[in-house]
C-alpha positions in Angstrom: 202.0 -77.2 -45.6 202.0 -79.2 -42.6 200.7 -82.9 -42.2 198.5 -83.9 -39.6 198.7 -88.0 -38.4 195.5 -89.3 -37.0 195.7 -92.4 -35.3 194.1 -95.3 -36.6 192.3 -96.4 -34.0 191.1 -92.6 -33.2 189.5 -92.9 -36.9 187.6 -96.2 -36.1 186.1 -94.8 -32.5 185.2 -91.6 -34.3 183.5 -93.1 -36.9 181.4 -95.4 -34.5 180.7 -92.9 -33.1 178.9 -91.4 -35.8 177.3 -94.5 -37.1 175.5 -94.9 -33.2 174.6 -91.6 -33.7 172.7 -91.8 -37.1 170.9 -95.2 -35.7 169.8 -93.3 -32.5 168.0 -90.8 -34.5 166.5 -93.1 -36.8 165.2 -95.2 -33.9 163.9 -91.6 -32.5 162.1 -90.6 -36.0 160.9 -94.2 -36.0 159.6 -93.8 -32.3 157.8 -90.6 -32.9 156.2 -91.7 -35.8 154.4 -95.0 -33.7 153.4 -92.8 -31.3 151.9 -90.6 -33.6 149.9 -93.5 -34.9 148.7 -94.9 -32.3 147.8 -91.5 -30.8 145.3 -91.3 -34.1 143.7 -94.9 -33.8 141.0 -95.4 -31.2 142.2 -97.3 -28.4 140.7 -100.9 -28.5 138.3 -101.5 -25.9 137.3 -97.9 -25.1 134.5 -97.4 -23.7 131.6 -95.7 -25.6 128.4 -93.8 -24.9 125.5 -95.4 -22.7 123.2 -97.2 -25.1 120.4 -95.0 -25.9 117.3 -96.6 -23.5 115.4 -96.3 -26.5 116.7 -99.3 -27.8 115.0 -101.5 -25.3 112.0 -100.2 -26.2 111.9 -101.7 -29.8 110.4 -105.2 -30.9 110.3 -104.9 -34.3 112.5 -104.4 -36.7 112.6 -103.4 -40.5 116.1 -104.1 -42.0 117.1 -102.2 -44.8 119.5 -102.7 -47.5 120.3 -104.6 -50.8 123.3 -106.1 -50.2 124.5 -109.8 -48.6 124.8 -108.5 -45.0 121.3 -106.9 -45.1 120.0 -110.4 -46.6 121.8 -112.7 -44.1 120.6 -110.2 -40.9 117.0 -110.6 -42.0 117.6 -114.4 -42.0 119.6 -114.5 -38.5 117.4 -111.7 -36.9 114.7 -113.6 -34.9 117.1 -116.0 -33.8 119.8 -114.6 -32.1 118.1 -111.7 -30.5 114.7 -110.5 -28.8 113.3 -108.7 -32.0 111.0 -109.8 -34.7 111.6 -109.2 -38.4 109.1 -106.9 -39.8 108.0 -106.8 -43.4 107.9 -103.5 -43.7 109.3 -99.7 -42.2 105.9 -98.5 -41.1 105.0 -101.9 -39.5 108.2 -101.7 -37.3 109.4 -99.9 -33.9 113.0 -99.3 -36.0 115.0 -99.4 -38.8 118.5 -101.3 -39.1 120.3 -100.2 -42.3 123.0 -102.3 -43.5 125.9 -101.0 -45.6 128.4 -103.2 -47.3 132.0 -102.8 -49.0 134.9 -105.0 -50.0 138.2 -103.8 -49.5 141.8 -105.5 -49.1 143.0 -106.2 -45.7 146.2 -104.6 -44.3 146.7 -108.5 -43.1 150.8 -108.8 -44.6 151.0 -112.9 -44.6 147.4 -113.5 -45.3 146.8 -116.0 -48.0 143.4 -113.7 -49.0 143.3 -110.4 -48.4 139.7 -109.8 -49.5 137.5 -108.9 -46.8 134.1 -107.0 -46.4 133.4 -104.0 -44.2 130.0 -104.0 -42.9 128.4 -101.1 -41.2 124.6 -100.9 -39.1 122.9 -97.9 -37.9 119.8 -98.1 -36.0 117.3 -95.8 -36.3 113.9 -94.9 -34.6 110.5 -94.1 -36.5 111.2 -90.2 -35.7 114.8 -90.6 -37.5 116.7 -90.2 -34.6 119.5 -92.8 -34.8 119.8 -95.2 -32.0 122.8 -97.4 -32.4 125.1 -98.3 -34.7 128.0 -100.2 -35.3 130.4 -101.6 -37.8 133.0 -104.3 -38.2 135.2 -106.2 -41.0 135.6 -109.9 -41.6 137.9 -112.0 -43.8 136.7 -113.3 -46.9 136.4 -117.3 -46.8 137.2 -119.5 -50.2 133.4 -119.4 -50.5 132.1 -116.4 -49.3 133.1 -112.8 -48.9 132.7 -112.9 -45.0 129.3 -110.4 -45.1 127.2 -113.1 -43.1 130.1 -113.3 -40.4 130.2 -109.9 -40.0 126.3 -109.4 -40.3 126.0 -111.5 -37.5 128.5 -110.1 -35.2 126.7 -106.8 -35.6 123.6 -108.4 -34.6 125.2 -110.2 -31.7 126.6 -106.8 -30.3 122.9 -104.7 -31.1 121.5 -107.9 -28.7 124.0 -107.3 -26.4 123.7 -103.7 -25.7 120.3 -103.7 -26.4 119.4 -106.7 -23.5 122.6 -107.9 -21.5 120.8 -110.1 -19.4 119.5 -112.1 -22.0 121.9 -115.4 -23.1 123.2 -116.2 -26.1 124.5 -119.8 -27.0 124.8 -122.2 -30.1 121.4 -122.6 -31.0 120.0 -118.5 -30.5 119.1 -116.4 -28.2 117.4 -117.8 -24.9 113.5 -115.9 -25.8 112.4 -117.0 -22.4 114.7 -113.9 -20.6 113.7 -111.8 -23.8 111.7 -108.6 -22.3 108.0 -109.1 -23.3 108.4 -113.0 -24.2 104.8 -114.0 -24.0 103.5 -110.8 -25.3 105.9 -111.6 -28.3 105.0 -115.0 -28.6 101.2 -114.1 -29.3 102.2 -111.7 -32.1 101.6 -112.9 -35.4 104.7 -114.2 -37.6 105.4 -112.2 -40.2 104.7 -113.4 -43.8 102.4 -116.6 -42.3 98.5 -116.0 -42.0 96.6 -116.2 -38.4 94.8 -119.2 -38.2 91.3 -118.5 -37.2 90.2 -120.3 -34.1 88.1 -123.0 -34.7 84.6 -123.1 -33.2 84.0 -126.9 -31.4 81.0 -128.2 -33.3 78.4 -130.8 -31.4 78.5 -134.0 -32.2 76.4 -135.1 -35.5 72.6 -136.4 -34.5 72.1 -139.6 -35.1 69.9 -140.5 -38.3 66.5 -140.4 -38.1 64.7 -143.9 -39.1 61.4 -144.9 -39.3 61.0 -148.9 -39.8 58.1 -150.9 -41.0 56.1 -152.3 -37.8 56.7 -149.0 -35.9 54.1 -147.7 -33.9 52.3 -144.2 -34.6 53.5 -143.4 -30.7 57.4 -144.8 -32.2 57.3 -142.3 -35.4 55.8 -139.1 -33.3 58.5 -140.0 -30.8 61.3 -139.8 -33.6 59.8 -137.2 -35.7 57.3 -135.4 -33.7 54.1 -134.2 -34.5 53.5 -134.2 -38.0 52.4 -131.0 -40.1 49.6 -132.8 -41.5 47.6 -135.7 -40.7 45.3 -137.2 -43.1 42.5 -140.3 -42.0 41.4 -142.2 -44.9 39.3 -144.7 -42.7 41.9 -147.8 -43.8 44.7 -145.8 -43.9 46.6 -142.9 -41.3 49.0 -140.6 -43.6 51.3 -138.1 -41.4 52.9 -135.8 -43.8 56.2 -134.3 -42.8 58.6 -131.8 -44.8 60.4 -134.5 -46.1 58.6 -137.3 -45.9 55.2 -139.2 -45.8 54.6 -141.9 -43.4 51.2 -144.0 -43.7 49.9 -146.0 -41.0 48.0 -149.2 -41.2 45.9 -150.8 -38.2 48.2 -148.3 -36.3 51.9 -149.6 -37.6 54.0 -147.9 -40.2 53.1 -149.7 -43.5 54.9 -147.7 -45.7 57.3 -144.5 -46.0 57.6 -142.0 -49.3 
């Protein structure tokens, strides 16, 4: 039987080499996994296809959806975009349909991991999809985040459709919207249009016949009577709504 003596320093060096090899292999595998994950996720900021030019022809939008995001979009559409809100799909140039889901965010250190996933799709009257977008927003203490996500989608739609129009803290600058004067003249949904008032001529002064007036004075005010009755002692002028009695050429009674 042969006995081999191995120096302790040589054994320790061999052990270190094995450990380094294992670490290198692990790092290589982790790197491959990271690269695979990055390749499967669309790059942030990647340019999308050109916006359908028909989006710029849309003036009124019907918002479809029975969720919080759709409700908030109906409230915010007219303020933050150049589009008008239509009461129904038949009266709109396009339909913007909202869908909403609640999920758990991937933020490990977030105290509130609940979040809203909101998607919207704009379709023309012929059913063609003209534009679509989706986004997420973390829930707050008293909200689900759907309102913030909905507003973000409206911002994106406004930017894609009319990038030349400025949007500030108070909303979109409607003076820069295409056909701004045309939009101002269109009726606001839900508000009945007021009929144009026709100016009325000023009311004429009331006709007044006083005792002692002459026949000429009465004829100047009332005109010629429908019937004239001469009774020698008195003269009667009969009008449609009154009778004037003259004595000695002056008004003695009115009835």
